[in-house]
N, C-alpha and C positions, 0 to 999 in steps of 0.2 A: 517555614514559608507556606503560603497558601497555594496549592497546586491548581493548575488551570481547570482540571476536572471538578474542583470544588467551587469554582466561581459561579455566581448567579447574578441576575439582573439587580442593579442597585448597589452592588458591592463597590468598595473603594480599594484599589490595588496599590500596594506599596511593597514590591518584592523584586527580586532579581530573576530575569528570564533570559533565555537565549534568543537573540534576534535572528530568527530563521530567514527572514526575507525583508528587504527594504526597497521601496520603489517610489520615486518622486512622481507626483501627479498634480493636476490642476482642476479646480472646481469649475462649474459652468460659468461662474462669475470671474474666472481668471485668477483666483486666489490659489497659491501653491499650498500643497499639503503632502503628507507621506503615507503610503500604504505600508503597513508593517505586519508581519506574522510573528507572534511570540510563541515560544515552545518550552515545554518542560517534559518530563518523562511520562506525564499523563495525557499529553496531546498538544494541540495548537489552538490559538485564538487570534482572530483578526484584530488589528489595532489601527487607529488613525492618529497621526500627529497633525492636528489642524493648524498649529502655528510653529512650523519647523525652525523659524528664525528667532524664536523666543530664547532669551538668555538662559532659561532653565533647561534647554534641550542641548545636551552635549553633542559634539561631533562624533557620531557613531556610525557603524556599518553592519552589513549582514555578517552573521557568525560572531558578533561581539556579544558578551554577556553584559546586560544592561539592567540597571535598577530603574524600575518604571513606577511612576506615580500617575494614577488616573482613575477613571470611573467606568464601571461595566454597564453597558446598556444592551438593549435588544434591537437588532436591525433586521427586518425581513425574516424573522424567525431564528436568527443566529446571534449569539453573544458577540459583543464587540467592545474593545477598550478605547475610550477617548483619552489619549495620553496628554498629560499636562507638563510633566517633567521627565527627563531621562539623564541618567548618569552612567558613564561607562565604568564597569567594575574592573578591579585589578585581580590578577591571579592570586588565589588564596582566599578571596571573598566568597567563592562559590565552589561547589563540588560538581564537576561535569556529569557525574552519574545521575544527578537529579534532573538533568535536562535532555537525556536521550530516552525517548519513548521505547519501551521494551514490551514484548509479548507477555501477557499474563500467564501464558502456558510455559511449561518447562521446555527449553529449547533442546537440551540433550535428549529428553524423553520423546519429543516429537521426531527428532532425527532417527532415533532407534526404531520408532514405528515405521518410518519411511523405508528404512533398510530392511525391515521384516517384510514389507510389501514387495520390495525388490526380490527377496528370496522366494516369494511365491510365484514369480513369473516363470513359466515353463519353457517358453520359446527361447532357445539358446542364444539367438542373435539379439533379441530384445533385452535379455538379461545381461549380456555382455555390454550392450550399449549403456544401460543404466549403471552398471558397475563401473564403467569407464568414467562416468561423470561423478557419481555420488560416493564411490568407494576408493577409486584409485587416484583421482585428481584432487589432491589435498587443498590446493589453492582455490579451486572451484567450490569445494565443499565448505570451506571456511567462509567464502563470500556468500554462498547460498544460505548458510545458517544465520548470517547477520544482516542480510539485505532486507529492505522493505519491499512490499508488493506494489507500492504506489507512492507517488510524491505526497498526495494529500487525501485522495478519496477513500480508499479502504486499505486496511492492513499497512498503514503508513508508519511502521515502527520496526525496531530491531527484531528480527525473527518473523516479520510479517510475511515475507515470501515463503518461508518454510511452513508457517501456519496455514496460509492460503492453499499452498500446494497439497499439503496433507489432507486438508478438508475436501478439496476437489477430488483427490484420489479416492478418499473413503466414500464420497458420494457416488463416484463412478463404480466402485466395488459393489455398492448396493444396487445400482442400476443393473449390473451384470447378473445379480441373483434374481432380480425382478423380471429382467428381459434377457433370457438365455441366448437370444439371437446375437447379442453383442459379443464380440471377440475380446475376452477379458484381458489377455496379454497386450493386445494392441491398445485398448482403451486406457488401461492403467499406466502403460509406458508413456503414452502421450499426455496423460494427466500429470505425471511426474515431470515431464519435460516441457509442458506447454508454456511456462513462464521463465524458463532458464535464461532467456535473453535479457531478463531484467537485471542480472548481475553485471551486465555491461551497459544497459540502458540508463540505470540510475546509480549515482555514486553512493558510497557508504555514508552513514551518519558521521559527523553532524551535518554535512552538506545535504545529503539525500536529495540531490537535484539531477536533472537530466544531463547526461554527458553529450559531447558532440556526436558520438556514434548513435546514442539514443535519439537525439533530435533528428538526425539525418535518415536513420534506418528504422528505428523502433524495435521493441523487444520481439515482435512476432517474426519479422524478417531475420533478426539476429539469431533468435532461437532456432529457426529452420536451418540457418547456415551452420550453427554450432553442431546440430545433430548430423548434418551431412559430413562435416569435417571429422567428427568422431567415428562415424560409420565407415569412412574411408580408411581408417586405421585398423578396422576389423576385417581381416582377409576373408573374402567370400560373402560379405554381407549382401543379402539379396536386394537388388535395385528396386524391385516392385514393393518390397516391404518398407524400404526407406522412403519411397514415394508416398506410401500410405501414412507413415508417421509424420512426414513433413506436411501432408495435406491437413491432417488433424490439427497440427500446430498453426498452420496458416489460416485455418477456418475457425479457430476457437472463439473469435469475437462474433461470429455468426452472420453479420451483415456488413456490406461495404461502408455504410454510413457510420459504423462503429469501429472503423479502422481495420476491418478484416480483409486481407488480400483475396481470400476465396470464400465462397459460400459452401457450407457443409454438403458434401456429396456422398460421404460414407456415413452409415448410421453411428459409427463410433465418433465421428467428428461432431455429429449433432448432439450426441450424449455429452461429449466434452464441453460443447458450447453452453448447454443448459446447466451443467454442474458448475462451470466457471461463473456464469451469470448469477446463479442461485447464491453461491457463497459470497460473491462480491456484494450483491445487493443486501443480503441479510446482515453481513458484517457492517456495511455502511449504515443501515438502519440501527443496528446495535450501538454503533459509535455515537449516533445522534442521540439515542436514549441515554447512553452513559454521560454524554456531555450536558444533558438536561435532567440529570438524576434528581436535582432539587426542585424540579418543576412538575406540577401535576396538570392534567387536562391536555388541551391542545398545545402543540409545540410550534405551530406556524407552518406556512407554506414552504415546501422544499422543491426546488427546481428539478433536481434529479428524479424524484419520484412523481413530480407534477401533482402533488397532493398536499393538503393540510394534514400534517401528521399528528398522531395522538399516542400517548403511552397507555397501553391497555392495563386495566386494573380489575382484579377479580370481583370487587364489589360492584363493578359496572354491569356484571352479567347476571 
């Protein structure tokens, strides 16, 4: 099969993909069409079924494996498939492993790195808190290792939550060496816990979609609650320390307009915000470059970065 990552403008598609999402819509002229997201292990791509009532379009639904025939075009800087035919596939025609995007990094190795960082925490309360999640709670650890960090934007793959968390934690560890004023134990603890609410906010693959709890509360509030519940099981856990940990989690998006319930008031919260934002944006840009690996020069305008993006080349310098 031709993986989504390999697709380029002008290609003709005739392969099996997972229908990640399906939504009926109507054009400005009142003509019905369908928005579809196709997925394989290398990523996702938007697709449009412009004639859903065409006899060549089988009755399909989200999470079906479908054989797609169509053409790849470029729309506002992003690749898109214009679908002509769809056939729902039977079990045995596909290997589910080809359709779940997985981190390119070794998941076991990343988790070992995270555990080593936990062992470097000197504060006994914070270390107990981290071990309660990442060492003793096997169900949490399993979900944390296999969850994504987002539905679509960045690290939206199996192991994405772990990869993002480890990257943020290592950035914070560097910050501590560059800015000794930072309390390392507090910052690294909150870096490792800042997104733990995502194990409840987003369902596991192949769905990888928002849960009811995720829609109603969001991972920031959920994560703060999880930390409070776990700290309550540790006899004598200092309330002031718990408040500081929760503040860093609640403020890690930095601004109210970015969904942050609090604005950073501690220097550790500010450092966590910048580390989280740095990793999220660089990974997002990296994924854009990966999805346009066959294209040189300008990649088109991107709304997230509010810029016309370009792949840098050494010969340009």
